[in-house]
C-alpha positions in Angstrom: 0.0 0.0 0.0 1.5 3.3 -1.0 1.4 6.5 1.1 -0.6 8.2 -1.6 -3.5 5.7 -1.1 -3.6 6.9 2.6 -4.4 10.4 1.7 -8.0 11.6 1.6 -9.4 13.1 -1.4 -8.4 16.7 -1.6 -11.5 19.0 -1.9 -11.8 22.8 -1.7 -12.9 24.2 1.7 -15.4 26.8 0.6 -17.6 26.6 3.8 -15.3 28.8 5.9 -15.2 31.5 3.1 -18.9 31.5 2.7 -19.2 32.2 6.4 -16.5 34.9 6.2 -18.6 36.6 3.3 -21.8 36.3 5.1 -20.2 37.6 8.4 -18.7 40.7 6.6 -21.9 41.3 4.7 -24.0 41.3 7.8 -21.5 43.1 9.9 -21.3 45.8 7.1 -25.1 46.2 7.3 -25.2 46.3 11.1 -22.2 48.9 11.3 -23.8 51.1 8.6 -27.0 51.1 10.3 -25.2 52.1 13.5 -23.5 55.0 11.7 -20.0 53.6 11.3 -17.9 52.4 8.4 -16.6 48.7 8.2 -14.7 48.9 5.0 -12.7 52.1 5.3 -9.0 51.8 5.0 -8.0 52.1 8.7 -10.4 49.2 9.5 -9.2 47.1 6.6 -5.4 47.7 7.5 -6.3 46.9 11.2 -8.1 43.6 10.2 -5.2 42.6 8.0 -2.6 43.4 10.7 -4.6 41.1 13.3 -4.9 38.4 10.7 -1.1 38.4 9.9 -0.1 37.9 13.4 -2.7 35.1 14.1 -2.3 33.6 10.6 1.4 33.0 10.9 0.9 31.0 14.2 -2.2 29.2 12.8 -0.4 28.0 9.7 2.1 26.4 11.9 -0.5 25.0 14.1 -2.1 23.5 11.1 0.9 21.4 10.3 1.2 19.8 13.8 -2.7 19.2 14.0 -2.7 17.6 10.5 -0.2 15.1 11.9 -2.3 14.2 14.9 -0.4 16.5 17.3 -0.8 19.9 18.9 1.3 22.7 20.3 0.3 24.7 23.2 3.6 26.4 23.7 3.3 28.8 20.7 2.1 31.8 22.8 5.3 31.5 24.9 7.4 31.0 21.9 6.1 34.2 20.4 6.9 36.2 23.6 10.3 34.7 23.8 11.1 35.5 20.2 10.0 39.2 20.5 12.4 39.6 23.4 15.3 37.7 21.7 14.9 39.9 18.5 14.5 43.2 20.2 17.3 42.7 22.6 19.6 41.4 19.9 18.8 44.4 17.7 19.0 46.9 20.6 17.8 49.7 18.1 20.5 48.9 15.6 19.6 48.4 11.9 22.9 46.5 11.4 21.8 43.7 13.8 18.4 43.0 12.0 19.5 39.7 10.3 21.4 38.3 13.2 18.3 39.1 15.4 16.0 37.4 13.1 18.3 34.4 12.8 18.7 34.0 16.4 15.0 34.4 17.1 14.2 31.7 14.6 16.9 29.5 16.0 15.7 29.7 19.4 12.1 29.1 18.2 13.2 26.0 16.2 15.0 24.7 19.3 11.7 24.8 21.2 9.9 23.1 18.4 12.6 20.4 18.4 12.2 19.8 22.2 8.5 19.5 21.6 8.9 17.0 18.9 11.3 14.9 20.8 9.1 14.8 23.9 6.2 13.7 21.8 7.9 11.1 19.7 10.9 9.8 21.8 9.4 9.9 25.2 5.9 9.3 24.0 4.4 12.0 26.0 0.9 13.2 25.0 1.3 16.4 22.8 -1.1 18.3 25.0 0.9 17.6 28.1 4.4 17.9 26.5 3.8 21.2 24.8 1.9 22.6 27.8 4.9 21.7 29.9 7.4 23.3 27.6 5.2 26.4 27.6 5.0 26.5 31.3 8.9 26.3 31.4 9.1 29.2 29.1 6.6 31.1 31.2 8.6 30.6 34.3 11.6 32.0 32.5 9.7 35.0 31.1 8.0 35.8 34.5 11.3 35.6 36.4 13.5 37.4 33.9 11.3 40.2 32.8 8.9 42.7 34.5 8.0 44.5 31.3 9.1 45.4 27.8 12.8 44.9 27.0 15.0 45.7 24.1 14.5 48.0 21.1 13.4 46.9 17.7 15.6 48.3 14.8 13.7 51.3 13.2 14.1 49.7 9.7 12.2 46.6 10.8 9.4 48.7 12.5 9.1 50.8 9.3 8.9 47.9 6.9 7.5 44.8 8.5 5.6 46.7 11.3 3.9 49.5 9.4 4.8 49.5 5.6 1.8 48.8 3.3 1.3 48.0 -0.4 -1.9 50.1 -1.0 -4.2 48.9 1.9 -2.4 45.6 2.4 0.3 45.5 5.1 3.6 44.0 4.3 3.1 41.5 7.2 -0.1 40.3 5.5 2.0 39.6 2.5 4.4 37.6 4.5 1.5 35.6 5.6 0.5 34.8 2.0 4.1 33.8 1.2 4.2 31.5 4.4 0.8 30.1 3.5 1.9 29.4 -0.1 5.0 27.6 1.1 3.0 25.5 3.5 0.4 24.6 0.9 3.1 23.6 -1.5 4.8 21.5 1.1 1.5 19.7 1.9 0.4 19.1 -1.5 3.5 18.7 -3.5 6.2 17.2 -1.3 6.8 13.9 0.1 6.9 15.5 3.6 3.3 16.8 3.2 2.0 13.4 2.0 3.7 11.6 4.9 2.4 14.2 7.4 -1.3 13.7 6.4 -0.8 9.9 6.3 0.6 9.9 9.8 -2.3 12.0 11.1 -4.7 9.8 9.4 -3.5 6.5 10.5 -0.1 6.4 12.2 0.1 2.6 12.3 -0.7 2.1 8.5 1.7 5.1 7.7 4.5 3.3 9.6 3.8 0.0 7.9 3.9 1.7 4.6 7.5 3.0 5.3 6.8 6.4 6.7 9.2 7.5 9.4 6.5 8.9 11.8 8.8 10.3 14.4 10.9 12.3 11.9 7.7 13.7 10.3 6.2 14.8 13.6 9.5 16.3 14.8 9.8 18.3 11.6 6.1 19.5 11.9 6.8 20.7 15.5 10.0 22.6 14.4 8.0 24.3 11.5 5.3 25.2 13.9 7.6 27.0 16.3 9.4 28.6 13.4 6.0 30.2 12.4 5.3 31.2 16.0 8.8 32.8 15.9 8.0 34.7 12.8 4.9 35.9 14.4 7.0 37.1 17.3 9.4 39.0 15.1 6.4 40.6 13.5 4.9 41.7 16.8 8.3 43.1 18.0 8.3 45.2 14.8 4.8 46.4 15.6 5.5 47.1 19.5 9.0 48.5 18.9 10.3 46.2 21.8 10.2 42.7 23.1 7.1 41.9 25.2 7.2 39.0 27.6 3.4 38.5 27.7 2.3 39.5 24.3 1.7 35.8 23.3 -0.4 34.9 26.2 -2.4 38.2 26.3 -3.2 37.8 22.6 -4.3 34.2 23.4 -2.3 33.0 20.3 -2.3 29.3 21.5 -6.1 28.9 21.8 -6.9 31.3 18.9 -4.6 29.5 16.5 -6.2 26.2 17.2 -9.6 27.8 16.9 -8.7 29.2 13.5 -7.5 25.8 12.4 -10.7 24.0 13.4 -12.9 26.7 11.8 -10.9 26.2 8.8 -11.9 22.7 8.4 -8.8 20.8 9.8 -9.8 17.7 11.9 -8.3 17.9 15.4 -7.7 14.2 15.2 -5.4 14.8 12.2 -5.2 13.6 8.7 -7.7 16.1 7.0 -7.5 19.8 6.3 -5.2 22.3 5.0 -3.7 25.8 5.4 -6.1 27.5 2.9 -9.0 26.9 5.2 -6.9 27.9 8.2 -6.4 31.4 6.6 -10.1 31.5 6.1 -10.7 30.8 9.7 -8.2 33.5 10.6 -9.8 36.1 8.5 -13.3 35.1 9.9 -12.0 35.7 13.6 -10.3 39.0 12.5 -13.5 40.1 10.8 -15.6 39.4 13.9 -13.1 41.5 15.9 -13.3 44.4 13.4 -17.1 44.3 13.4 -17.3 44.3 17.2 -14.6 47.0 17.6 -16.7 49.2 15.2 -19.9 48.5 17.4 -17.9 48.9 20.5 -19.2 45.6 21.9 -18.3 44.5 25.3 -15.2 42.4 25.5 -16.9 39.5 27.4 -19.8 39.4 24.9 -17.1 39.4 22.1 -15.6 36.1 23.6 -18.9 34.6 23.9 -19.7 35.1 20.2 -16.2 33.7 19.2 -16.9 30.7 21.4 -20.2 30.1 19.8 -18.6 30.4 16.3 -16.0 27.8 17.1 -18.7 25.3 18.6 -20.9 25.8 15.5 -17.9 25.1 13.3 -17.0 21.9 15.2 -20.5 20.7 15.1 -20.9 21.2 11.4 -17.7 19.3 10.7 -18.6 16.5 13.1 -22.0 16.2 11.5 -20.4 16.0 8.0 -18.0 13.3 9.2 -20.8 11.2 10.7 -22.9 11.5 7.5 -19.9 10.6 5.4 -19.0 7.5 7.5 -22.7 6.5 7.3 -22.9 6.8 3.6 
């Protein structure tokens, strides 16, 4: 049996984009009636900035979830990478490349640790990545009381605030990362093996797939995406922030975006295109509620309802498909 035979048929994931279009249309109508403007330039730019940060994390999260794993340490990796990048740059344009390289190296090391704990020690991914996240949290809490370091002005001006028309450069970075992840999943052996491992690890192993290597690689890539998000946030904030990842709920939000985008939490089915749709849906809801000045608690209630509805729809589809 070949690895390709293990792969589910690839179908487009239009559902999340239909939901996105309906949400934006209804939101535009409600905001207009309320006397506001949803699709002005400032709101659009803000929406895309929010989507860029969350999207980078969610693309990486998609990879590990497709493989049947999970990463709850991404929020702390984001915070750590902002600090590594900002402190290494210390306001110097000449240190931008070394800072980015060091931040990504540290992020990859965390991903490698996660992957080894999951594959070599056979620790459940939830527990392993949560434990690594708590280790990072302890370091951040004991070592930092507040912002540290200074992001180089060049990085702030480009990645942080530069736009091509209404589209921030950071969102274009997300498009590039998403394209690379899509290509890896659909056109490379690694992508085929990752989906196979998530679908049925036993069958994948019997087919010659090196499950452990595939999952470790997925965890490293996930942490690299979180590191990229941290570098982007450092460019937005102008310094390192030890709590920006946890305060932004990037761990849970990224998983929510992945699930809303149609990727199965059990692994083996889904893709990054749907994840980006989920990210845009969450960012769109935020933009609408900000325009309406909705209470923060009620905003979280609605987001929770959206996630529950998405999971229910996909679960119903799976049951109906299994019964047919």
